C-alpha positions in Angstrom: -24.4 -28.9 19.2 -27.7 -28.6 16.8 -29.0 -25.9 15.9 -32.6 -25.8 13.8 -31.3 -25.4 9.8 -28.1 -26.0 9.8 -25.5 -28.9 11.0 -22.9 -28.0 13.9 -20.8 -29.6 15.7 -20.7 -32.5 18.8 -18.5 -33.2 21.1 -18.9 -36.3 23.7 -16.2 -36.9 26.2 -16.4 -39.5 28.8 -15.0 -43.3 29.8 -15.0 -46.1 27.8 -15.2 -49.7 29.7 -13.2 -51.4 26.8 -10.4 -48.9 27.4 -10.6 -48.8 31.3 -10.8 -53.0 30.9 -7.3 -53.2 28.6 -5.6 -50.6 30.6 -6.4 -52.8 33.7 -5.6 -56.1 32.5 -2.1 -54.0 31.5 -1.5 -53.2 34.8 -3.0 -56.1 36.6 -0.5 -58.3 34.3 2.3 -56.2 35.0 2.7 -56.4 30.6 5.5 -54.7 29.7 3.9 -53.1 26.5 4.2 -49.4 25.1 1.1 -47.9 24.7 0.2 -45.3 21.6 -0.3 -42.8 23.1 1.9 -43.3 26.5 0.0 -44.0 29.3 0.7 -43.8 32.9 -0.2 -46.7 35.4 -3.9 -46.6 36.5 -5.1 -44.1 39.0 -5.9 -45.6 41.3 -3.0 -48.5 40.7 -4.0 -51.7 40.8 -1.9 -54.7 42.6 -0.2 -57.1 40.4 -1.9 -60.7 40.1 -1.5 -62.9 37.2 -4.3 -65.9 37.7 -3.6 -69.7 37.1 -3.7 -70.8 33.4 -2.7 -66.9 32.0 0.0 -66.7 30.0 1.6 -63.2 30.7 4.4 -63.5 27.3 1.6 -64.3 24.8 -0.9 -61.4 26.6 2.1 -59.1 26.1 2.7 -60.4 22.4 -1.2 -59.9 21.9 -1.9 -56.4 23.6 -0.7 -53.9 21.4 -2.8 -55.0 18.4 -5.6 -55.2 20.7 -4.9 -52.1 21.9 -5.7 -50.8 18.5 -9.1 -52.6 18.4 -9.8 -51.0 21.5 -9.0 -47.8 20.4 -10.3 -47.8 17.1 -13.9 -48.8 19.4 -13.7 -45.6 21.5 -13.4 -43.6 18.7 -16.3 -44.7 16.9 -18.2 -45.4 19.8 -19.7 -48.3 18.7 -21.8 -50.4 21.3 -21.4 -53.9 20.6 -19.6 -56.2 20.0 -16.9 -54.6 22.0 -13.1 -55.8 21.7 -13.1 -56.7 25.6 -16.3 -59.3 24.4 -14.4 -62.7 25.3 -17.1 -64.3 22.2 -16.0 -61.3 19.9 -14.1 -61.6 16.7 -11.1 -59.2 18.2 -10.3 -61.7 21.1 -10.8 -64.9 18.9 -7.7 -64.4 17.0 -5.9 -63.7 20.7 -6.0 -66.4 22.7 -4.1 -65.6 25.4 -5.6 -62.2 25.7 -8.8 -63.9 25.6 -7.9 -66.7 28.6 -7.3 -63.1 30.6 -10.1 -61.2 30.3 -12.0 -64.1 31.3 -9.8 -64.6 34.2 -9.9 -61.4 35.1 -13.7 -60.3 34.3 -14.9 -60.0 37.8 -12.0 -58.0 39.3 -11.9 -55.4 36.5 -15.8 -55.2 37.0 -15.3 -54.4 40.5 -12.3 -52.0 39.8 -14.7 -50.3 37.6 -17.6 -50.7 40.0 -15.1 -49.1 42.8 -14.4 -46.1 40.6 -17.2 -45.4 38.7 -18.1 -42.6 41.0 -15.7 -40.0 39.3 -17.2 -38.5 36.5 -15.6 -36.3 33.8 -16.1 -32.7 34.7 -17.7 -29.9 32.3 -15.6 -29.2 29.8 -15.5 -25.6 28.4 -16.5 -26.8 25.3 -19.3 -24.2 24.3 -17.0 -21.0 25.5 -14.2 -22.8 23.5 -16.0 -23.1 20.2 -17.9 -19.5 20.7 -14.2 -18.2 21.4 -12.6 -19.8 18.2 -15.9 -18.7 16.4 -15.3 -15.2 17.4 -11.6 -15.1 16.2 -12.1 -16.8 12.7 -15.5 -14.5 12.1 -17.8 -17.1 11.0 -19.3 -20.2 12.7 -17.5 -23.6 12.8 -17.7 -26.1 10.1 -19.8 -29.2 11.9 -17.2 -31.7 13.4 -17.8 -34.6 16.0 -15.0 -34.6 18.2 -15.0 -38.1 21.0 -12.7 -37.3 24.0 -12.2 -41.1 25.8 -11.2 -40.1 29.8 -8.6 -42.6 31.0 -8.3 -43.2 34.9 -4.5 -42.5 34.3 -1.7 -41.1 36.6 -0.4 -37.7 35.5 -1.3 -35.4 32.9 -2.3 -36.9 29.6 -3.9 -35.4 26.2 -3.1 -37.3 23.0 -4.6 -36.5 19.8 -5.2 -40.0 18.1 -6.8 -39.0 14.9 -8.2 -35.8 13.5 -11.5 -36.3 15.9 -10.6 -38.2 18.8 -8.6 -37.7 21.8 -7.3 -39.4 25.2 -7.2 -37.8 28.2 -6.6 -38.0 31.7 -9.0 -37.4 34.3 -6.2 -35.0 36.1 -6.0 -33.2 32.4 -9.7 -32.1 32.2 -9.5 -31.4 36.1 -6.9 -28.1 35.1 -8.9 -25.4 33.0 -5.3 -23.8 32.4 -4.6 -27.0 30.4 -7.3 -27.9 29.2 -9.0 -24.9 27.5 -5.9 -24.3 25.3 -5.7 -28.0 24.3 -9.3 -28.0 22.9 -8.8 -25.0 21.6 -6.1 -26.1 19.3 -8.4 -29.1 18.6 -11.4 -27.3 17.8 -9.8 -24.5 15.5 -7.8 -27.3 13.3 -11.2 -29.0 13.1 -13.4 -24.9 12.3 
């Protein structure tokens, strides 16, 4: 939000194509990797498919470093270059993942198109901020918060940095869980 004459707060929430592509590759290749945060499989799930020429073991070794790049990109909301760009710097140092991204680009795009209709619901952001302001007796300090929505099974709300949260659709669709979690973050930023 922006108010005339003073800085204010800003909350963005939505999906991120790089994050979704990375999770699609993880699940499609059945990579045995521990994500930080721990994220269950995609919802809906995808069949395992390892295209010819894709080194699954090599992709597994490269995935966690790539995942860190993907999360940094999602947090900063940079437009380009994306970590899933086969010609970009992130995949230039990860040849096994680069080959997988190229081989599965069409399948990942198709999955994204089929499930693009799922849009994040309205979060009670204004209500939560007003409640925090009422409780502390002043306006909250200016802050920016990015909430990256991930299409995974289960309930996920994980604060990655002071100003970046990863949340599942299912968690955000439950106001009884979402509002208190959002309030905790806003209070810390207030």
